[in-house]
C-alpha positions as CSV (number, residue, x, y, z in Angstrom):
1,M,-17.0,147.6,68.7
2,K,-13.4,148.3,68.4
3,N,-13.3,149.6,71.8
4,L,-15.3,146.5,73.3
5,I,-12.7,144.4,71.6
6,I,-9.7,146.1,73.1
7,I,-11.5,145.8,76.5
8,V,-11.5,142.2,76.3
9,L,-8.2,141.5,74.8
10,I,-5.7,143.7,77.1
11,P,-7.2,141.8,80.3
12,S,-6.9,138.2,78.9
13,A,-3.6,139.1,77.8
14,L,-2.4,140.1,81.3
15,F,-3.6,136.9,82.6
16,A,-1.6,134.5,80.1
17,W,0.8,132.0,81.3
18,D,4.1,131.4,79.6
19,F,4.5,127.7,78.2
20,T,7.1,125.6,79.3
21,Q,7.8,122.1,77.6
22,E,8.9,119.7,79.9
23,R,10.8,116.9,78.0
24,N,10.7,114.3,80.6
25,T,7.4,113.9,82.2
26,I,6.5,110.2,81.6
27,P,9.7,107.8,82.7
28,V,10.3,105.4,80.3
29,E,12.4,102.3,81.3
30,F,13.8,99.5,79.3
31,D,15.6,96.9,80.8
32,G,16.4,98.6,84.1
33,V,17.5,101.8,82.3
34,E,15.5,104.9,82.3
35,C,15.4,106.9,78.8
36,Q,16.5,110.4,79.1
37,V,14.1,111.8,76.1
38,P,12.6,108.5,75.0
39,W,10.5,110.2,72.2
40,T,12.9,111.5,70.4
41,T,14.6,108.8,68.8
42,G,13.4,105.5,66.8
43,Y,12.2,105.1,63.4
44,N,10.6,107.4,60.9
45,Y,8.8,106.6,57.4
46,I,8.2,102.9,58.6
47,N,7.1,100.7,55.8
48,P,5.7,97.3,57.1
49,T,5.4,94.1,55.3
50,F,4.9,90.4,56.3
51,C,6.7,87.5,55.1
52,D,7.3,84.0,56.0
53,L,11.0,84.6,56.3
54,D,12.3,81.6,58.3
55,G,9.9,78.8,56.9
56,D,8.1,78.2,60.2
57,G,4.8,78.9,58.5
58,D,3.8,82.0,60.3
59,F,4.4,85.4,59.0
60,D,7.5,87.5,60.2
61,L,7.4,91.6,60.2
62,I,10.0,93.4,58.2
63,M,10.2,97.1,58.3
64,G,11.8,99.3,56.1
65,S,12.8,102.8,57.2
66,D,14.8,106.0,57.1
67,W,18.4,105.7,57.8
68,N,18.8,102.7,55.1
69,R,17.5,100.2,58.0
70,I,15.2,97.1,57.1
71,T,14.5,95.6,60.7
72,Y,13.6,92.0,61.2
73,V,11.5,90.7,63.9
74,K,10.8,86.9,64.1
75,I,7.1,86.1,65.2
76,S,6.5,82.7,66.8
77,G,4.0,81.0,69.3
78,D,0.5,81.0,68.8
79,I,-2.4,83.7,68.0
80,N,-2.9,83.4,71.8
81,N,0.7,83.8,72.8
82,A,2.7,85.1,70.3
83,Q,6.4,86.0,70.9
84,F,8.2,88.9,68.9
85,D,11.9,88.6,68.8
86,F,14.2,91.4,67.2
87,M,16.7,89.6,64.9
88,T,18.5,92.4,63.1
89,D,18.0,96.2,62.1
90,S,20.3,95.5,58.9
91,L,18.5,92.7,57.2
92,V,20.6,93.6,53.8
93,N,23.1,95.9,52.7
94,I,21.6,98.8,51.1
95,P,23.9,100.3,48.5
96,F,22.3,104.1,49.0
97,P,24.8,106.7,48.1
98,E,24.6,107.8,51.8
99,P,22.3,107.2,54.8
100,S,19.4,109.7,55.3
101,S,16.8,110.2,57.6
102,Q,14.6,111.6,54.7
103,L,15.2,108.4,52.5
104,S,13.1,105.5,53.3
105,C,13.3,101.9,52.4
106,C,10.3,100.1,51.7
107,P,10.3,95.9,51.2
108,A,8.4,93.6,49.3
109,F,8.6,90.0,49.1
110,C,7.8,87.7,46.2
111,D,9.4,84.7,44.5
112,I,10.8,86.5,41.4
113,D,13.0,83.9,40.2
114,N,10.3,80.8,40.7
115,D,12.9,78.6,43.1
116,G,10.3,78.5,46.1
117,D,11.8,81.0,48.2
118,Y,11.0,84.7,48.8
119,D,13.0,87.4,46.8
120,L,13.1,91.1,48.0
121,V,12.7,94.0,46.0
122,L,13.4,97.0,47.8
123,G,11.8,100.3,47.0
124,G,14.2,103.7,47.8
125,Y,16.5,106.2,46.5
126,Y,15.0,106.6,43.3
127,R,14.9,103.1,42.2
128,L,13.8,99.5,43.0
129,F,16.5,97.3,44.3
130,Y,16.7,93.6,43.8
131,Y,17.8,91.1,46.3
132,R,17.8,87.3,45.3
133,N,17.3,84.7,47.9
134,I,20.2,82.4,47.4
135,G,19.4,80.6,50.4
136,S,16.6,78.6,51.4
137,N,13.2,79.4,53.1
138,Q,14.4,78.4,56.3
139,N,17.7,80.2,56.2
140,P,17.4,83.2,53.9
141,V,20.6,84.6,52.3
142,L,19.4,87.8,50.3
143,L,22.0,88.7,47.5
144,L,21.8,92.1,45.8
145,E,21.2,91.3,42.2
146,D,20.2,94.6,40.4
147,E,20.2,98.1,41.7
148,Y,17.7,99.4,39.0
149,F,15.3,96.4,39.0
150,Q,13.9,95.7,35.4
151,G,15.5,99.1,34.7
152,I,13.1,101.0,36.2
153,E,13.9,104.4,37.4
154,L,11.4,106.5,39.7
155,T,11.1,109.4,41.7
156,A,12.2,109.8,45.6
157,D,10.5,107.1,47.6
158,Q,8.6,104.1,46.1
159,Y,6.3,101.4,47.4
160,P,6.3,98.1,45.5
161,C,3.6,95.6,46.0
162,F,3.3,92.3,44.4
163,I,-0.2,91.0,43.6
164,D,-1.5,88.6,40.8
165,I,-4.0,91.1,39.3
166,D,-4.7,89.6,36.0
167,N,-5.1,86.1,37.3
168,D,-2.8,84.6,35.3
169,D,-0.7,82.5,38.1
170,D,2.2,85.3,38.2
171,F,2.5,88.4,40.6
172,D,2.6,91.6,39.1
173,L,4.4,94.4,40.2
174,F,2.7,97.6,41.1
175,V,4.8,100.7,42.3
176,G,3.2,103.8,43.9
């Protein structure tokens, strides 16, 4: 049996091919410019949420990600002809000690102060940040109010979520 395995393995090793990784086999072009290595950059640790941030009656896309980025994509149009407009990748100033690709931000929106507009609770870097909306639903202005929301200290990455779990007409906070 041992000899049979050797007889089979040695010839197959002689016919083995070297593997060569080709970096740019699929050309990717944005606005007439070809990206040299298109699949090595971008967003990691994406945490999407939807909120009507501009008060136009439809949900907008807000994504938390690594490097302290909160990306805001305005969605307009209708269900058959949606328009996605990139607004900013720095929706709020995040006071993390230093930007890191290993730390991700996770946004959750809720009217915490009961003034009729959406406030932001942002999970990241061992805590929850609370940004109060001092603007309006049509023109939000998110101001950092508390770097340790409700004194809650947590571990590495947090994923906050608001839901009225006990049906008492106020939102409850869950963090995972």
